C-alpha positions, 0 to 999 in steps of 0.5 A: 500500499503506498501512501504518497505517489513516486513523485511527491516522495522524491520532492518532499525527501530532496525538500527536507535534505536541503533544509537540513543542509542549509540548517547545518551550514548556518549554524557553522557560519554562525559559530564561526563568526562568534568563536575568536581567532584564539580563546583569550588567555589568562595571565598565566597561560600568556606568561607560558606562551610568551616564554614560548615564543621568546625562546624561539627567537634570538635577540638581535643585539649580537649576544646570541641569547634568546630574547627571554635570556638576553642580560644586557640592560636596557637592550633595545632589541630584546625589548622592542621584541618582548613588548611586540610579542606581549602585544600580539599575544594579547591581541589573540595572535597565533604563536606561529604567526608572531614567530613567522611576522618576526622572520619576515621583518628580521630574516632567517637569522632571528631564529636560534636554529635554520629552517628545514627547508631550502638552502638552510637545509644544508646546515643540516645535512652537511655535518653528517655527510661529511662524518660519512664521507670522512669515515668512509675515507679512513675506512678506506685508507686502513683498508689499503694499509692492511692489504698485504704486498702482492708477490708481483711487487717484491723486488727481482733478485738480480737489483743489486745489494738492496734486492738482498733485503727481506720482503715485509713479513720474511725474515732476514738472512743472517749474513745481512744481520751480522753485516749491519751490527758490525757496521752500527758497532763500528760507527758507535766506537767512533764516537 
């Protein structure tokens, strides 16, 4: 048993869906207009946020301290940056936006560490790359020193008196040992 014809049923369902969708959209729009960008911070939360932001920025007076810990009396750079951070936090700005504004104003040198993108990424990669290449170089040199001398590199027997010297790892000939020992003793007696 049908209560409604198909055409009326489809249009009624479509109308109800449209009304629900419009009410959901209007509810979201009204919430977006009422809610602030960042809820107002209490005194304790504001102090914590101030410390977090000022520990992410270097003082520009040349002391290489963070803005929070700059120890120069009435440092113009730290004083200006601290006041700007406080007013920005009071206005409800996000901490990342505040730091980005200082980077736009002063450049990347205001950050205590280089960013992880662009050319500054080289500051993070190069020390590890240098250690890796140095380790490979030292390993190669040690491997070459440890490598045994090949038989083809030994001195031929007809090369003269220097050919009588033993190769590395072989015992010296007793005649040579006596010859050099007597030569050394003779030179020591002359002194």
